[in-house]
N, C-alpha and C positions, 0 to 999 in steps of 0.2 A: 177428251175423256177425263173424268174426275180422278183425283188421286185415290179416293176410296175404291172405286171400280178397278183402277189399275192395280192397286194393292191386293185386292180380292183376287183378281185373275192370276197374278203373280204367285200367290200362295197356293191357288188351285193347281197351276202348272208345276211348281216345285213339288208338291205332293204327288202329283202324277208322275213325274220324273222318278222320284224316290221309289215309288211303287213299281215302276218299270225297270228298275235296276241301275238307274243313274243316281246312285245313293251316297256319294261322297261330295264334299264341298268342291274339291277340284274337278270332278266329273260334271257337276252342275254348272260351275263356271265355264267349262269348255262347251258344254251344251247350249248354254243360254247367251254367253258373252257378258253376263252381268258381273259387276265387281264382287269379289270375295266377300267383302263386308255386307253387302246387299244379300247375297246368297245365305250367309250365316244368319242375318237378322230375320230373313224371311222363313227360314226353318224354325227358328225360335218362336216366330209369330204364328205358326200353324195352330198352336193351341187355342188361340183366340177365336178360331173357327170351329173349335171342338175336335180338330184332328189330333190324335195322339201319335206323336213321332218320337222315337227313342233312338239314341246312338247306341249301337251294339258292337262290343269287341274292343281291342286295344285302341288306345288314342290314335296312334299313327296309322293303323290299318283297319280300323273299324268302319262301319257304315251306318247309315240311317235306315230306319225301318218304320213303316206306317203300322201301327198297332190297331188303330181304330179310326174310321172316317167320321165318326160322330154324325151329325146331321147332314153331311155332304154326300151327294150321290155321285160316286165315282164313274158311273156309266154316263151320266150327263157330261162329265169332263171329257171323257173319251169320245163321245158323240159330237162335242163341240170344240175339240182340240184344235182344229185348224183356225177357227174363229178366234180362240184365246190366243194363239201364237200370232195371228195377224194383228190383233189389238196390241199385244205387247211390243211388236215390232215397230209400231208407229210411235212409240215413246221415246 
C-alpha cells in the first residue's frame, strides 16, 4: 500500500475515533497502538482533508471534537470501518 493511501486511511480512522468519543491523544494511542507523536501529527493533519477538528477544554483534561467533516462522507467511513482497520493493521 502506498504511503499516501495509508496516511489517508489513518486520518479517516482517527477522525472517526474522535467523533465516536475516543477523543484524547492517550485514548487514541490505547485504541490504535500508534505512537503518541503519530497520533498528534495525524490529528493536526486532519485539516489537510478539510476536516475541522478543535481541542476543547483545559489542556490536561480537554478533548478533541470534529466540528465539520468538510468533503469527507463519514457514513462511508462507518460502512468501511473494518476494511480501514484491516488495511492499517497490515502496516
